[in-house]
N, C-alpha and C positions, 0 to 999 in steps of 0.2 A: 166700531169693532169691539164686540163684547169679549173677544178672546184676549184682551190685554191683561197683563199682570201688573197690579199697582204696587209701587215700591215707595217706602217711607224713609229709608236710610239716607241721611244727608251727605252732601259733599262728595269728596273723592271716593269714599267707601261705597256710597250709593252708585257712583259711576262704574266702579269695579263690579258690583253685583249686577248691574244692568248689562254690562258687556258679557258677563258669564252666562246669564240667562239667554241673551240674544244669540250667543254662539251655539246655544243648545236649541235654537229655533223658536224661542218664545218671544212674543211681542210685549214690551214693557212700557210703562209710563211712570214717571217720577211725580209724586204729589208735591214735593218741594214745600213742605209745611214747617220745616225746622232749619234754622241757620245757627251755626256755632261761631261765637265771637270771642277772641282771646281777651282775658282779663288782665288788668294791671295787678301786680303782686301787692298783697296787703303787707303791713309791717311784720306780722307773724310769718307770712310766707317768705319774705326776704330773710328773716332771721333763721328760718328753717334751712334755706339754701346756703346761707353762710356756715351753718353747722352741718352741712351735708355729710362730712366725714365722721360725724358722731352717730349716724344712723346705722342700724344693723341691716335694714332692708328697705327697699322702695317698691311699693305696690302701684301699678299703673293699670287703670281700668278701661282705657280706650286708646285707639290710635291718635285721636286728637289730643288726649292728655299726654301721650308720648312725645308728640311734636312740640307742644307747648313746654313740656318739661325740658326737652333738649335745648330749646332756645333760652329758657331761664337759666339752666345750668351754665351755658356758655357765657352768660353775662357775669358769672361769679367765679367760675372755675376754668381756667385755661386748659387744665387737664383734669379729667374725672378722677376723684379720689379712689384709691385702691381699696379693694375688699368689699365694695358694695354689692349686695345681692339684689337683683331686680326680679320682680314677679309681674306676670301679665295675665289678665283674665282670659285672653284668647290669642290665637295664632297671629291675627292681623296686628294686634298690639305688640306682640313679641317681635314681629318682623320690622315694625316701625322703630322700636327701640334699637334693634340691631343696625338698621339703616342710619338712624340719627346719631346714635351714641356708640355704636360698635360693641354693644354688650349683649350677651345672651340673657334670656329670661326664663325663670321657672314657670311652667305652665300647669294648669290643672291636669289630673290624670286623664289620659286620652279618651277613655270611655265615659268620662263624667260630664262632658259638655263644656261650654265656654260661658261661665257665669260665676258670680261671687260665691255661691254655695259650693261649686266644684273647687274653686281655688282654696277655700278653707279646708279642703281635704288633703292639701299638700302637707307632708310630714313636718317640714320645717316651720310651717305656720301653726302647727298644733303645739309646739314647744317654744312659746315666745315670751314666757314670764320674764320680766325685767328687761326686755329688749325694746329698743326705740325704733319705730317704724314710721315711714312717711307714705301717705296715701295721696297719689296724684290723680285728680279727677276734675269734673265740672263743678260749677258753683253749687248746684243742687244734685242730689243723687241718693241712691239707696244707702241706708245707714247700717246695713247688715255687716259689712266688713269691719268698720271701726268698732261697732258694738261687740261683735264676737271676739275680735282680737283683744279688746280691752278686758272682756270677761276672762280671757286666757292669761291676763297679766301683762299685756304689752302696753307701752306708752305710744299711742298712735296720734300723729299730727296730720291733719287734713290740709292739703295744698290745693286750693281752688285755682284752676288755670284758665277756664273758659266758661262762657255763659251760653245757655240755650235760649233762642228766640223762636217762639211758636207763632204761627199765623194761620189764618183760615185758608183752606184750599182755594185756588183760583179757578175760574171757569176755563175749561169744561170739567175739571176734576170734581168740583162740588156736585155737578150733575151726575157724574158717574157714581159717586157715593150715595147720593139721594135715591137714585134709581136702581142701584145694584148692577150697573152696566159695566161689569168686569168679570174676568174668569177667576181671579184670586187676588187676595190682598196679603202683602208680606210685611210683618211688623216684628222688630227685634228689641223693642224698648217699651216698658210699661208706661212711661210718661207719654210717649207718642200714642200708644193705644188709648189712653184716657183722653188725650186731646182729640183724637180722630173720631171717637165714637159719637161725638156731638153731631157730626154731619152724615152719619150712616143711617139710611132709611131701613125699613123692615126687610126689603129684599137683600140689601147689602149685608145685614146682620146674619143672613143665612147663606151667603156665598162663602166659599172656602177661605179660611183665614189661616195663613201659614205663620207659625211663631217658632221661636228658637229655644224655648225651654218649657218644662212643665209648669213653672211658676207663672209664665205669661199666659199659658193656656187656662190656668185657674182664674187669673184676673179677667181674661176675655170672657169666660163663662159668666162671671159675676156682672159683667157689663152688658150681657145679652147676646153675645155672638154664639151662633148655634152650630157652626161647621168648623170645628177646631182640628188642626193638624200640626203636630210637633215635629220639627226637624231635629236632626241629631246634634245640631249646633248652630252657631250664628255665621259660619263661614259661607261664602258664596257657593262652594261645592255642596255643602250640606243642605242649604236652602234650595238650590237647584234640584237636587235629588228628590226632595220632598214634594216640590211643586210638580215635577214630572210624574211622580208616583200618584199624586192626587188627581191631576188633570188628564194624564195620558193624551190620547189624540182628541179627547172630547173637551170642548170649551176653550182650547187654546189654539193659536195659529202657529204652525211650524213651517220652517223653510223647506223647500223641495229637497234640498240636499240632506235633510235630516231623516227622511223616510227610510225605514229599514234598519236604522241603527239602534243598538241596544240601550 
């Protein structure tokens, strides 16, 4: 079924994305090339949590980081310290923070997208000289946030909460990538994109690639992808809108009940 849309987002968030696309009539297949594993806290991580009330703000880069952060905080603080300001890179992360900790989070400006560059445009993160900030993320990740915030005079501590485990696509997914046997590929992470390109044959490199930011589109171009399409963000709704705009009725399979809808 060449009309399948290949998804690379792991775990629960990948399932949410798949359900969103399937409700829209698209046929999806998860590549399952990435697993997220919680990490034991380092000595510096435990010290940061013990000093949580000394931080001016906590920046959380993903829903997984939000879940792990909430579990770690519960081990040290029966009640969350007052006055902490939380920042989230995207709406899914903000929703997870509210669900897990009951706190609102500052988001990037609505029209800016859901990525680190957009979060750095938040006014309160432009005036951080002398402030202590905690960055909750995975074991590895982009260094843009800590580097820029330190350049602005902040004292930034990185709290590594989970590890990414990459693996090769299983059969038949490996064949789909080798032969380009799919309608579109959806990628919202630079690390996933760099991992995945190894298995993409010439046809796959010229099938529609849906990404969530201009930065990822630039990276994809350097890796050899030739049909790049940038969604307005990383949310399921934004990705769904871009996929449908790219594919229309051609190349994807839609449910009968979807015909005639806008």
